[in-house]
C-alpha positions as CSV (number, residue, x, y, z in Angstrom):
1,M,18.6,-5.3,37.5
2,I,14.8,-4.8,37.1
3,A,12.9,-5.5,40.3
4,L,9.8,-7.7,40.0
5,S,8.3,-7.0,43.4
6,E,6.0,-4.0,42.6
7,S,2.9,-3.7,44.6
8,V,0.8,-3.7,41.5
9,G,0.4,-7.3,40.1
10,V,2.2,-8.2,36.9
11,P,-0.4,-9.0,34.2
12,L,0.1,-12.5,33.0
13,V,-2.1,-14.8,30.8
14,V,-2.3,-18.6,31.3
15,Y,-3.6,-20.3,28.2
16,T,-5.3,-23.4,29.4
17,R,-8.7,-25.0,29.9
18,Q,-8.0,-26.3,33.4
19,D,-8.3,-24.1,36.5
20,D,-5.8,-26.4,38.3
21,N,-3.1,-25.3,35.8
22,L,-3.9,-21.6,36.6
23,S,-3.6,-22.3,40.4
24,A,-0.3,-24.2,39.9
25,V,1.3,-21.3,37.9
26,N,0.0,-18.8,40.5
27,N,1.4,-20.8,43.4
28,I,4.8,-21.4,41.8
29,L,5.3,-17.7,41.0
30,R,4.1,-16.4,44.3
31,Q,6.5,-18.7,46.1
32,A,9.2,-16.8,44.2
33,R,7.6,-13.5,45.3
34,H,6.5,-12.5,41.8
35,P,3.3,-10.4,42.4
36,V,1.6,-11.7,39.4
37,H,-2.0,-11.2,38.4
38,C,-2.9,-14.4,36.4
39,L,-5.8,-14.4,33.9
40,R,-6.9,-17.7,32.3
41,T,-8.0,-17.9,28.7
42,A,-8.9,-21.0,26.7
43,R,-9.8,-19.6,23.3
44,L,-8.0,-17.4,20.8
45,S,-10.8,-14.8,20.9
46,E,-10.4,-14.6,24.7
47,L,-6.6,-14.2,24.3
48,N,-7.1,-11.5,21.8
49,D,-9.4,-9.6,24.2
50,A,-6.9,-10.0,27.0
51,L,-4.1,-8.7,24.8
52,R,-6.2,-5.6,24.0
53,H,-7.5,-4.8,27.5
54,H,-5.0,-6.2,30.0
55,H,-1.7,-5.8,28.2
56,P,0.0,-8.9,29.7
57,E,3.7,-9.0,30.0
58,L,3.9,-12.8,29.6
59,I,1.9,-15.6,28.0
60,I,2.1,-19.2,29.5
61,Y,0.7,-21.7,27.1
62,F,0.0,-25.4,28.1
63,A,1.0,-26.9,24.8
64,N,0.2,-30.6,25.6
65,E,-3.4,-29.7,26.3
66,L,-3.9,-27.5,23.2
67,P,-1.2,-28.5,20.7
68,D,-2.7,-27.1,17.5
69,E,-2.9,-23.5,18.5
70,L,0.8,-22.5,18.8
71,L,1.0,-20.8,15.3
72,S,-2.2,-18.9,15.9
73,I,-1.0,-17.6,19.3
74,V,2.4,-16.6,17.8
75,E,0.6,-14.7,15.0
76,L,-1.6,-12.8,17.6
77,L,1.4,-11.9,19.7
78,R,3.3,-10.6,16.6
79,L,0.6,-7.9,16.1
80,Q,1.2,-6.5,19.6
81,N,3.6,-3.6,20.3
82,P,5.5,-4.4,22.4
83,S,5.0,-8.2,22.0
84,P,4.8,-10.1,25.3
85,A,7.0,-13.2,25.7
86,L,5.5,-16.7,25.1
87,L,6.5,-19.6,27.3
88,L,5.3,-23.2,26.6
89,V,4.5,-25.6,29.4
90,R,5.1,-29.3,28.6
91,S,5.1,-32.4,30.7
92,K,8.4,-33.5,29.2
93,I,11.3,-31.3,28.1
94,N,14.4,-32.1,26.0
95,E,16.7,-30.1,23.7
96,Q,14.6,-30.9,20.7
97,T,11.3,-29.7,22.2
98,I,13.0,-26.5,23.3
99,A,14.6,-25.9,19.9
100,E,11.3,-26.5,18.1
101,A,9.4,-24.2,20.4
102,M,11.9,-21.4,20.0
103,E,11.9,-21.8,16.2
104,S,8.1,-21.4,16.2
105,G,8.3,-18.1,18.2
106,A,8.3,-19.1,21.8
107,K,11.0,-17.9,24.2
108,D,11.5,-21.2,26.1
109,V,9.8,-24.4,27.4
110,I,9.1,-25.0,31.1
111,S,7.5,-27.7,33.2
112,L,5.4,-27.6,36.4
113,T,7.6,-30.3,37.9
114,H,10.8,-28.2,37.8
115,R,9.7,-25.2,39.9
116,Y,13.0,-23.5,40.3
117,R,13.7,-23.4,36.6
118,F,10.1,-22.3,36.0
119,Q,10.6,-19.4,38.4
120,A,14.0,-18.4,36.9
121,V,12.7,-18.4,33.3
122,V,9.7,-16.3,34.2
123,K,11.9,-13.8,36.0
124,R,14.3,-13.6,33.1
125,E,11.5,-13.0,30.5
126,L,9.7,-10.4,32.6
127,A,13.0,-8.5,33.0
128,A,13.7,-8.8,29.3
129,Y,10.2,-7.5,28.5
130,R,10.6,-4.5,30.7
131,L,14.0,-3.7,29.3
132,K,12.4,-3.8,25.8
133,V,9.6,-1.4,26.9
134,A,12.1,1.0,28.6
135,L,14.4,1.0,25.6
136,A,11.4,1.8,23.3
137,K,10.5,4.7,25.5
138,V,14.0,6.1,25.5
139,V,14.3,5.8,21.7
140,S,10.9,7.5,21.2
141,S,11.9,10.3,23.6
142,A,15.2,10.8,21.8
143,K,13.4,11.0,18.4
144,Q,10.9,13.4,19.8
145,Y,13.6,15.6,21.3
146,R,15.4,15.8,18.0
147,Q,12.3,16.7,16.1
148,E,11.3,19.4,18.6
149,L,14.8,20.8,18.5
150,K,14.6,20.9,14.7
151,T,11.3,22.7,14.8
152,L,12.6,25.3,17.2
153,M,15.6,25.9,15.0
154,Q,13.5,26.5,11.9
155,G,12.0,29.5,13.5
156,S,8.4,30.7,13.4
157,A,7.9,30.4,9.6
158,E,5.9,27.2,10.0
159,A,2.2,27.0,10.9
160,I,1.8,24.5,13.7
161,A,-1.1,22.8,15.5
162,D,-1.1,20.0,18.0
163,V,-4.0,17.6,17.9
164,Q,-5.0,15.3,20.7
165,E,-8.0,12.9,20.4
166,G,-9.1,14.9,17.3
167,I,-9.1,18.3,19.2
168,I,-6.7,21.2,18.6
169,V,-4.9,21.6,22.0
170,T,-2.3,24.1,20.8
171,N,-1.6,26.2,17.7
172,N,0.8,29.0,16.9
173,P,-0.1,32.4,15.4
174,N,1.0,31.4,11.9
175,W,-1.6,28.6,12.0
176,A,-4.4,30.9,13.1
177,E,-3.4,33.4,10.4
178,L,-3.2,30.7,7.7
179,F,-6.8,29.7,8.4
180,G,-8.1,33.3,8.9
181,Y,-8.4,33.7,12.7
182,K,-7.3,36.7,14.7
183,D,-5.5,34.7,17.4
184,T,-4.7,31.2,18.5
185,H,-7.5,31.2,21.2
186,A,-10.2,31.0,18.5
187,L,-9.1,27.5,17.5
188,M,-8.3,26.1,20.9
189,D,-10.4,23.1,21.9
190,T,-12.1,22.9,18.5
191,P,-12.2,19.7,16.3
192,F,-9.3,19.6,13.9
193,M,-11.7,18.3,11.2
194,D,-13.3,21.8,11.2
195,C,-10.1,22.9,9.5
196,C,-10.4,20.3,6.8
197,S,-12.6,20.1,3.7
198,E,-15.2,17.3,3.9
199,S,-13.6,15.4,1.1
200,D,-10.3,15.1,2.9
201,Q,-11.6,14.2,6.3
202,S,-11.4,10.4,5.9
203,M,-7.8,10.6,4.6
204,I,-6.7,12.9,7.5
205,K,-8.4,10.7,10.1
206,G,-6.4,7.7,8.8
207,A,-3.1,9.6,8.8
208,L,-3.7,10.8,12.4
209,V,-4.3,7.2,13.5
210,A,-1.2,5.9,11.7
211,C,0.9,8.7,13.2
212,L,-0.3,8.0,16.7
213,K,0.6,4.3,16.2
214,Q,4.0,5.3,14.9
215,K,3.3,3.8,11.5
216,W,3.5,7.0,9.5
217,D,6.6,7.4,7.3
218,G,6.8,11.2,7.4
219,A,5.5,11.7,3.9
220,P,3.8,15.0,3.3
221,L,0.1,15.1,2.6
222,K,-1.9,17.4,0.3
223,M,-4.8,18.8,2.2
224,T,-7.5,21.3,1.4
225,G,-8.1,23.3,4.5
226,L,-11.0,25.6,5.3
227,H,-10.5,29.3,5.8
228,A,-12.6,31.1,8.4
229,N,-14.6,32.7,5.6
230,G,-15.3,29.2,4.0
231,S,-12.8,29.5,1.1
232,P,-10.4,26.6,0.4
233,V,-6.8,26.7,1.7
234,P,-4.6,24.1,-0.2
235,V,-1.6,23.2,1.9
236,D,1.0,20.5,2.2
237,I,1.1,19.1,5.8
238,H,3.7,17.1,7.7
239,L,2.7,14.9,10.7
240,E,4.8,14.2,13.8
241,R,4.0,12.1,16.9
242,V,4.7,14.1,20.1
243,T,3.8,13.8,23.8
244,I,1.9,16.5,25.6
245,E,1.7,16.2,29.4
246,G,2.4,12.5,29.1
247,D,-0.2,11.7,26.5
248,P,0.4,11.1,22.8
249,A,-0.6,13.8,20.2
250,V,0.0,14.6,16.6
251,R,1.8,17.8,15.5
252,I,0.7,19.1,12.2
253,I,3.1,21.4,10.4
254,V,2.6,23.6,7.3
255,A,6.0,24.9,6.0
256,G,6.3,28.6,5.7
257,E,7.0,30.4,2.5
258,N,10.6,31.1,3.5
259,S,11.4,27.4,4.1
260,D,12.0,26.7,0.4
261,N,15.0,24.3,0.2
262,S,15.2,24.3,-3.6
263,S,18.6,23.8,-5.0
264,P,20.1,26.5,-7.3
265,E,19.4,24.2,-10.3
266,Q,15.8,23.9,-9.3
267,L,15.4,27.6,-8.9
268,L,17.0,28.1,-12.3
269,E,14.6,25.6,-13.8
270,Q,11.7,27.4,-12.2
271,A,12.8,30.7,-13.6
272,L,13.7,29.7,-17.1
273,F,11.8,26.6,-18.1
274,K,8.4,26.9,-16.3
275,D,5.4,29.1,-17.0
276,P,5.3,31.8,-14.3
277,V,1.5,31.8,-14.2
278,T,0.9,28.0,-13.8
279,G,4.3,26.5,-12.8
280,F,4.0,24.0,-15.7
281,Y,6.9,23.4,-18.0
282,H,7.0,25.5,-21.2
283,R,6.2,23.7,-24.4
284,H,9.8,23.1,-25.7
285,Y,11.3,22.2,-22.4
286,F,8.4,19.8,-21.7
287,I,9.1,18.0,-25.0
288,D,12.8,17.7,-24.1
289,K,11.9,16.2,-20.7
290,V,9.5,13.8,-22.3
291,E,12.1,12.6,-24.8
292,E,14.5,12.1,-22.0
293,R,11.9,10.1,-20.0
294,M,10.9,8.0,-23.0
295,H,14.5,6.8,-23.3
296,T,14.4,5.6,-19.7
297,A,13.2,2.0,-19.3
298,L,10.1,1.3,-17.3
299,T,10.6,-1.0,-14.3
300,G,6.9,-1.8,-14.5
301,G,3.5,-0.5,-15.5
302,V,2.7,1.8,-18.4
303,R,3.3,5.3,-19.7
304,A,0.6,7.4,-21.2
305,M,0.2,11.0,-22.4
306,V,-2.9,13.1,-21.6
307,Y,-3.9,16.3,-23.5
308,I,-6.3,18.5,-21.5
309,R,-8.2,21.4,-23.1
310,P,-11.1,23.4,-21.6
311,D,-14.4,23.3,-23.6
312,N,-16.1,26.5,-24.8
313,F,-13.4,28.8,-23.3
314,A,-14.8,31.7,-25.2
315,R,-18.0,31.5,-23.1
316,V,-15.9,31.6,-20.0
317,H,-14.0,34.6,-21.4
318,D,-17.2,36.4,-21.8
319,D,-18.4,35.5,-18.3
320,I,-15.4,36.8,-16.3
321,G,-13.5,39.0,-18.8
322,M,-10.1,39.0,-20.4
323,L,-8.1,40.0,-17.3
324,A,-9.5,37.2,-15.2
325,T,-9.0,34.3,-17.6
326,E,-5.3,34.0,-16.8
327,K,-6.1,33.7,-13.1
328,L,-8.7,31.1,-14.0
329,L,-6.1,29.1,-15.8
330,T,-3.9,29.4,-12.7
331,R,-6.8,27.9,-10.6
332,L,-7.1,25.1,-13.2
333,A,-3.4,24.4,-13.1
334,D,-3.5,24.2,-9.3
335,L,-6.3,21.6,-9.5
336,L,-4.3,19.6,-12.1
337,K,-1.2,19.7,-10.0
338,D,-3.2,18.3,-7.1
339,F,-3.8,15.2,-9.2
340,M,-0.2,14.7,-10.3
341,L,2.2,12.2,-8.6
342,P,6.0,12.7,-8.3
343,P,7.0,10.8,-11.4
344,D,4.6,12.7,-13.7
345,L,5.7,15.4,-16.1
346,Y,3.3,18.2,-16.9
347,G,3.5,21.2,-19.2
348,R,1.5,24.2,-20.6
349,F,1.3,23.9,-24.4
350,G,0.2,27.4,-25.0
351,G,-3.1,29.1,-24.6
352,T,-5.6,26.9,-22.7
353,M,-3.9,23.6,-23.4
354,F,-2.2,21.4,-20.8
355,I,-0.4,18.1,-21.3
356,A,1.1,15.5,-19.0
357,L,3.1,12.3,-19.2
358,L,2.0,9.8,-16.6
359,E,3.3,6.5,-15.2
360,R,0.8,4.2,-13.7
361,G,0.3,0.5,-13.0
362,T,-2.0,-0.2,-16.0
363,M,-3.9,1.6,-18.7
364,K,-7.1,1.0,-16.7
365,D,-5.5,3.0,-13.9
366,V,-4.7,5.8,-16.3
367,Q,-8.3,5.8,-17.6
368,T,-9.7,5.9,-14.1
369,W,-7.3,8.8,-13.2
370,T,-8.4,10.8,-16.2
371,E,-12.1,10.2,-15.7
372,R,-11.9,11.4,-12.1
373,L,-9.9,14.4,-13.2
374,R,-12.6,15.2,-15.8
375,K,-15.3,14.8,-13.2
376,T,-13.6,17.0,-10.6
377,I,-13.1,19.8,-13.1
378,A,-16.7,19.6,-14.2
379,E,-18.0,19.8,-10.6
380,H,-15.6,22.5,-9.4
381,V,-16.7,26.1,-9.0
382,F,-13.7,28.4,-9.9
383,E,-13.5,31.6,-7.9
384,V,-11.7,34.5,-9.6
385,D,-11.7,37.8,-7.7
386,D,-15.4,38.5,-7.0
387,Q,-16.6,36.3,-9.8
388,S,-17.3,32.6,-10.1
389,T,-17.6,30.3,-13.1
390,S,-17.5,26.6,-14.1
391,L,-15.5,24.6,-16.7
392,T,-15.6,21.3,-18.5
393,C,-12.6,19.8,-20.2
394,T,-12.0,17.2,-22.9
395,I,-9.0,14.9,-22.3
396,G,-7.3,13.1,-25.0
397,L,-5.4,9.9,-24.0
398,S,-2.8,7.8,-25.7
399,E,-0.5,5.0,-24.4
400,A,3.2,5.6,-25.0
401,K,4.5,2.6,-26.9
402,H,7.9,1.2,-26.0
403,K,11.0,2.0,-28.1
404,E,9.0,2.3,-31.3
405,Q,7.3,5.7,-31.1
406,T,8.7,9.2,-31.3
407,T,7.5,12.0,-29.0
408,S,6.2,13.8,-32.1
409,E,4.0,10.8,-33.0
410,L,2.7,10.5,-29.5
411,L,1.8,14.2,-29.3
412,H,0.0,13.9,-32.6
413,E,-2.0,10.9,-31.4
414,V,-3.1,12.5,-28.1
415,E,-4.0,15.9,-29.7
416,K,-6.0,14.0,-32.3
417,A,-7.9,12.1,-29.6
418,C,-8.7,15.3,-27.8
419,R,-9.9,17.0,-30.9
420,S,-12.1,14.0,-31.7
421,G,-13.6,14.2,-28.2
422,R,-14.4,17.9,-28.5
423,D,-16.0,17.3,-31.9
424,S,-18.3,14.8,-30.2
425,G,-19.5,17.3,-27.6
426,G,-16.7,17.6,-25.1
427,N,-16.6,17.0,-21.4
428,C,-15.2,13.5,-22.0
429,V,-12.1,11.3,-22.0
430,N,-11.2,10.0,-25.4
431,M,-8.6,7.3,-26.1
432,C,-6.6,7.2,-29.2
433,D,-7.9,4.4,-31.5
434,D,-4.3,3.1,-32.0
435,T,-3.9,2.8,-28.2
436,S,-7.1,0.7,-27.9
437,A,-5.7,-1.6,-30.5
438,T,-2.4,-1.7,-28.7
439,Q,-4.1,-2.8,-25.5
440,A,-5.8,-5.7,-27.4
441,I,-2.7,-6.9,-29.3
442,R,0.7,-5.6,-28.1
443,A,2.6,-7.1,-31.0
444,S,2.2,-9.8,-33.6
445,D,1.9,-13.3,-32.1
446,A,3.9,-14.6,-35.0
447,L,6.9,-12.6,-33.5
448,W,6.3,-13.3,-29.8
449,V,5.7,-17.0,-29.8
450,P,9.1,-18.1,-31.2
451,R,10.8,-15.5,-28.9
452,L,9.0,-17.0,-25.9
453,R,10.0,-20.5,-26.8
454,S,13.6,-19.4,-27.2
455,A,13.5,-17.6,-23.9
456,L,12.3,-20.7,-22.1
457,L,14.9,-22.9,-23.8
458,Q,17.7,-20.5,-23.0
459,N,16.5,-19.8,-19.4
460,R,16.0,-16.1,-20.1
461,L,13.0,-15.5,-17.8
462,R,13.7,-13.7,-14.6
463,L,11.7,-13.2,-11.4
464,M,11.1,-9.8,-9.9
465,H,9.8,-9.3,-6.4
466,Q,7.7,-6.3,-5.3
467,P,7.6,-6.0,-1.5
468,I,4.2,-6.0,0.3
469,T,4.3,-4.1,3.5
470,G,2.1,-3.9,6.5
471,L,-0.2,-0.9,7.0
472,T,-2.2,-1.8,10.1
473,E,0.0,-4.8,11.1
474,E,3.7,-5.7,11.2
475,V,4.9,-7.9,8.4
476,D,8.3,-8.6,6.9
477,G,9.4,-10.7,3.9
478,I,6.2,-10.7,1.9
479,F,6.6,-10.4,-1.9
480,D,4.4,-10.2,-5.0
481,T,6.1,-12.1,-7.8
482,R,6.5,-10.7,-11.3
483,V,8.3,-12.1,-14.3
484,Q,10.4,-10.5,-17.0
485,M,12.0,-11.8,-20.2
486,I,15.6,-11.0,-21.1
487,D,15.6,-10.4,-24.9
488,E,18.2,-11.5,-27.4
489,V,20.4,-8.4,-26.7
490,G,20.1,-8.5,-22.9
491,D,17.4,-5.9,-22.4
492,A,14.5,-6.6,-20.0
493,V,11.0,-7.0,-21.5
494,L,8.0,-6.4,-19.2
495,A,5.5,-9.1,-18.7
496,S,2.7,-6.9,-20.1
497,E,4.4,-7.1,-23.5
498,F,4.7,-10.9,-23.9
499,I,2.1,-12.4,-21.5
500,P,-0.9,-11.6,-23.7
501,A,0.8,-13.4,-26.6
502,A,1.6,-16.3,-24.3
503,K,-2.1,-16.6,-23.4
504,R,-3.3,-16.5,-26.9
505,A,-0.7,-19.1,-28.0
506,G,-1.5,-21.5,-25.1
507,M,2.0,-21.1,-23.6
508,I,0.9,-19.4,-20.4
509,K,0.6,-22.6,-18.5
510,N,4.3,-23.3,-19.2
511,I,5.2,-19.9,-17.9
512,D,3.1,-20.4,-14.8
513,R,5.0,-23.6,-14.0
514,W,8.4,-21.9,-14.7
515,I,7.5,-19.2,-12.2
516,I,6.4,-21.7,-9.6
517,G,9.6,-23.7,-9.9
518,A,11.8,-20.6,-9.8
519,S,9.8,-19.3,-6.8
520,L,10.4,-22.6,-4.9
521,S,14.1,-22.0,-5.5
522,F,13.7,-18.4,-4.2
523,C,12.0,-19.7,-1.1
524,Q,14.8,-22.2,-0.5
525,S,17.6,-19.6,-0.8
526,K,15.9,-16.5,0.7
527,N,13.4,-18.0,3.2
528,P,10.7,-15.2,2.7
529,M,7.6,-15.2,4.9
530,L,5.3,-15.4,2.0
531,V,5.3,-15.0,-1.8
532,F,2.3,-14.4,-4.1
533,L,2.2,-16.3,-7.4
534,R,-0.4,-15.8,-10.2
535,L,-2.3,-18.6,-11.8
536,S,-3.7,-18.1,-15.3
537,A,-7.1,-19.5,-16.5
538,D,-5.2,-22.3,-18.2
539,S,-3.6,-23.4,-14.9
540,I,-6.8,-23.4,-12.9
541,N,-8.3,-25.6,-15.6
542,D,-5.3,-27.9,-15.6
543,D,-6.2,-31.2,-13.8
544,S,-2.5,-32.2,-13.5
545,L,-1.4,-29.0,-11.6
546,R,-2.1,-30.4,-8.1
547,D,0.0,-33.6,-8.6
548,W,2.8,-31.6,-10.3
549,L,2.8,-29.2,-7.3
550,R,2.9,-32.0,-4.8
551,E,5.9,-33.5,-6.5
552,R,7.7,-30.2,-6.6
553,I,7.0,-29.4,-2.9
554,A,8.3,-32.9,-1.9
555,N,11.5,-32.4,-3.9
556,S,12.1,-28.8,-2.7
557,Q,11.1,-29.3,1.0
558,V,9.6,-25.8,1.0
559,N,6.8,-25.2,3.4
560,P,3.7,-24.8,1.2
561,A,2.4,-22.1,3.6
562,K,5.1,-19.8,2.2
563,I,3.3,-19.8,-1.2
564,C,0.0,-17.9,-1.9
565,F,-1.5,-18.6,-5.3
566,Q,-3.6,-15.8,-6.6
567,V,-6.3,-15.7,-9.4
568,S,-7.7,-12.5,-10.8
569,E,-11.4,-11.6,-10.2
570,E,-12.0,-11.6,-13.9
571,V,-10.7,-15.2,-14.3
572,A,-12.5,-16.3,-11.1
573,G,-15.8,-14.9,-12.4
574,K,-15.5,-16.7,-15.7
575,F,-14.4,-20.0,-14.1
576,L,-16.1,-19.9,-10.7
577,K,-16.5,-23.6,-10.2
578,Q,-12.9,-24.4,-11.2
579,T,-11.6,-21.5,-9.0
580,I,-13.5,-22.8,-6.0
581,S,-12.2,-26.3,-6.7
582,I,-8.5,-25.3,-7.1
583,A,-8.7,-23.0,-4.0
584,E,-10.0,-25.8,-1.8
585,A,-7.4,-28.2,-3.2
586,L,-4.5,-25.9,-2.8
587,R,-5.5,-24.9,0.8
588,A,-5.9,-28.5,1.7
589,D,-2.3,-29.1,0.6
590,G,-1.1,-26.3,2.9
591,F,-0.8,-23.4,0.4
592,R,-2.5,-20.0,0.8
593,F,-5.0,-18.6,-1.8
594,A,-6.0,-15.1,-2.9
595,I,-8.1,-13.3,-5.4
596,D,-6.5,-10.2,-6.9
597,H,-7.8,-7.2,-8.7
598,L,-11.0,-7.5,-6.6
599,G,-13.5,-4.7,-6.9
600,A,-13.1,-4.2,-10.6
601,G,-16.0,-6.5,-11.5
602,R,-19.7,-6.4,-10.8
603,D,-20.0,-9.3,-8.3
604,S,-17.0,-8.8,-6.1
605,D,-19.0,-9.4,-2.9
606,Q,-20.2,-12.7,-4.3
607,V,-16.7,-13.7,-5.3
608,L,-15.5,-13.0,-1.7
609,K,-18.3,-15.1,-0.2
610,H,-18.1,-18.1,-2.5
611,I,-14.4,-18.7,-3.0
612,P,-12.3,-19.8,0.0
613,M,-9.3,-17.5,0.4
614,D,-6.7,-16.3,2.9
615,Y,-6.1,-12.9,1.2
616,M,-7.9,-10.5,-1.1
617,K,-6.2,-7.8,-3.2
618,I,-8.3,-4.7,-4.0
619,D,-7.8,-3.6,-7.5
620,G,-5.4,-0.7,-8.1
621,S,-7.9,1.2,-10.3
622,L,-9.9,1.9,-7.1
623,M,-6.8,3.5,-5.5
624,Q,-6.5,6.3,-8.2
625,G,-7.5,9.5,-6.3
626,L,-9.2,7.4,-3.6
627,H,-9.0,10.2,-1.0
628,R,-11.2,12.4,-3.2
629,E,-13.9,9.8,-3.9
630,P,-16.4,9.1,-1.0
631,D,-18.3,6.6,-3.2
632,V,-15.2,4.6,-4.0
633,Q,-14.2,4.8,-0.3
634,K,-17.5,3.2,0.5
635,T,-17.0,0.5,-2.0
636,V,-13.5,-0.3,-0.6
637,G,-14.8,-0.1,3.0
638,D,-17.6,-2.5,2.2
639,L,-15.1,-5.0,0.8
640,V,-12.9,-4.7,3.8
641,R,-15.7,-5.2,6.3
642,T,-16.9,-8.3,4.4
643,A,-13.3,-9.6,4.3
644,I,-12.9,-9.1,8.1
645,D,-16.1,-11.0,8.7
646,L,-14.7,-13.9,6.7
647,S,-11.3,-13.7,8.4
648,I,-9.6,-12.7,5.1
649,K,-6.6,-10.3,5.1
650,T,-6.8,-7.3,2.8
651,I,-4.1,-6.0,0.5
652,A,-4.5,-2.7,-1.6
653,E,-2.8,-2.8,-5.0
654,R,-0.8,-0.1,-6.8
655,I,-0.5,2.5,-4.0
656,E,1.1,5.6,-5.5
657,D,1.0,8.3,-2.9
658,A,0.7,9.2,0.8
659,N,-2.8,10.6,0.6
660,T,-4.1,7.2,-0.6
661,M,-2.2,5.4,2.1
662,A,-3.7,7.6,4.8
663,T,-7.2,6.9,3.5
664,L,-6.6,3.2,3.6
665,W,-5.6,3.5,7.3
666,Q,-9.1,4.9,8.0
667,L,-10.7,2.0,5.9
668,G,-8.8,-0.7,7.8
669,I,-6.6,-2.2,5.1
670,S,-4.0,-4.6,6.4
671,L,-1.3,-4.6,3.7
672,I,-0.3,-2.5,0.7
673,Q,1.9,-2.8,-2.4
674,G,2.8,-0.5,-5.2
675,N,5.2,2.2,-6.2
676,Y,4.8,4.0,-2.9
677,V,6.3,0.8,-1.3
678,Q,10.0,1.0,-2.3
679,M,10.6,-1.2,-5.4
680,Q,13.0,-4.0,-4.8
681,G,14.1,-6.2,-7.8
682,V,15.4,-9.7,-7.1
683,V,16.9,-11.5,-10.1
684,L,17.1,-15.3,-9.8
685,E,18.7,-17.9,-12.0
686,D,16.3,-20.8,-12.1
687,T,17.7,-24.2,-11.2
688,Q,15.0,-26.4,-12.8
689,S,15.0,-27.8,-16.3
690,V,13.4,-25.1,-18.3
691,Q,14.1,-27.1,-21.4
692,E,11.8,-29.7,-20.1
693,L,9.1,-27.1,-19.5
694,A,9.4,-25.6,-22.9
695,S,9.3,-28.9,-24.7
696,S,6.2,-29.9,-22.7
697,H,4.3,-27.3,-24.8
C-alpha cells in the first residue's frame, strides 16, 4: 500500500472561487492526516499555470459553483502526462450524478457533508495516481535497459553521442572520427548544433524535443552534419531517450558500415540491377519496376514521373575534366536521393539523365517538390577532389494517368517535357501539356455524370478514414473523411477522378449530403472522438443545409461536437461572406469548423482572422521538403503563432517523412495527417436512402 504521510505536502488544486471551500477541503484532508498542499484556482488560465508549475496529483472541482467548465478542465488534464485525477464536489450526490461525471472524465463525485467518504475517495485516487507514476517509471526503465543492452551487443561500429539540454555530454571514438576530431574530448560540452548544418537545425531541435517527451516513433532522420574542416557529412541518425545521472537525455546513433542488415535478395538487387556509381536502378530494371508499380492501385493521391537532366554538361566537363565528371554525377545522385521518399522509384537512364516515379498527395505537391529540387541543385556547390563547380538542371514532369497509359507513353511525355524546357533556356520545371489538360478535366463529363448518378442510386459510394494523430498533444479517434466510388466491376475509384466532374455537373452537393449522412452512421457505430467532413462551394451557398443538418442530427442522436466541417482556403477566399456565415451557424449548432489547405493562397492570415474556426489545416504543398526551406518554415511558423493567439488548433496535411515531422515539432504544430501516419481504411455501408439523395438532383 502506498503511504500518504510524507513530510512533503501532496500538491493538490481546488478549483473554486470561494476561499471557504479551500479551507474546508484542507481541514477535511488534514483530519485524515493527508499532508496536502492546497492551491486554489478560479480560472482555466490559472489551472493551466498550476498544472505546468506545481504538477498537482489531484484536482478537486466545485461543480455546482462553476458548472460550465467541466469539459474544458477535462481537456486540459488530458494533455498532462501523467494526468492527475479529477474529483467533482457537489451538494447532492446520487447514482446518476456520479455516472454522468465519470462519463465526462471525472473519477468520482464527493460532498463536503460526507467527510469520511471524501477522505476515502481522495486516499484512493492519490494511491492510484502514484501507482500509475511508478508503473510508468518501471516501464520506461525497462525499455531503456533493453535499448542499452541492444546497443552494447551491436559492438563499437556505431557512432554515438549523448545530448543533454542541447550539449554533447558523452560521445564515443567513432563519433569523434566521423566528424573529424582526434578524440572524444574535443566535442565534450559543446553544442550539438555545432555538428549540424544550419539548414537542418530547426528539424533536429524539433526531433530532440519530441524524443525527450517520448513522442518520437524511432524513425531515422537524414541529417547533414558538419566535419571539423567544414565539409558536409550526410548521415542517417536514430534517436533514443535515455537517462544520465537521473536526468533525461537523447542518444544519437549513426549506424556503422558493418551494420548493413540487407537481405540476400536486396544485396543481389544492389549488385545486378543498380548502377554502382549512383546506386540508382539501371534503365531496363527501372522500367520493369515502374510497370509493376503502375499495375498497383493507388490508395490515394497521384503518381507522376520526373525526368532530370543537367544543363550544359559539356561546360562542366571542361571545368573539372573527364575523370571527375562521374564523381560529380555521384554527388548529384546523392543529392537526389536525399529528396526521395520510401515509395519513390528512381533510376539512371544512361549518361547524365535521371528519372523517378513519385507518389504524392496532389500534383501541386509534385510541382512544389520538383521546384525545390531544381532550386537546391542550382544553389549547390559540388566539390570534386580539389575542384568545385555548379550545375543547373531541367526537370520534365508528367502525371501518370490511371489504367490508360503505358510506361512507354509516360516516358515519351516526360522526356518531351524535359526537352522542351531545355530548348526554352533550361534551369526550369516543365510540365507535359497533356498533364496540364488532365488536371483540368480528368475525363469526359458525359461519361462521369451518368456513372455518378448510378453509383448514388446503387449505393456504391464508400467512406475512407485517414487517421489524424497528435504531435504535441495526445489524441485518439480523430479521422479525416474521404470518399471513393466502387465502379461497375467492383474496383475502387479515387475521389480525384470523379469529384471534378461532380462539381461541374452540379452534383457535388448531393455527394456532400451522402457523406454527411454516412458519417453520422459511422459516428453512431464507431463513436470516434472527431471526424472531419469537407463542404463544397455549392454546400456553403445552400440555404437549406442548416435545417437539413438539424433534422439529421435529431434523428441520429449524434453529438454535433463529433463533426468538424472543413472548407478549403480557395473556396473560403471566393465566398468569404458565405463561409463566415456558415461557420458561425454550424458552430452555434454545436459543430466544429475548420479551414483546410491553408497557406496556399495569398491572404491566409486574413482568412484566419476573419473566419471563426476551431481547427486550421496547413496545406500539404508547404510540407514538401519543409526541413530544407527556412522561408517556408517561417511562413508555417507565422500561421501557427496566429492560430495559437486565436485559440485555433493546427493540423499539418500530407506528412510524408520523419524529417518533416521533426521540423513541425519545432514549429509547434498540434496534429498531423498523411502517409507518414499509418493509413487505415474504414468501409461503411450507408444506411440512409441514397435513392432519395440521387433523385433530389
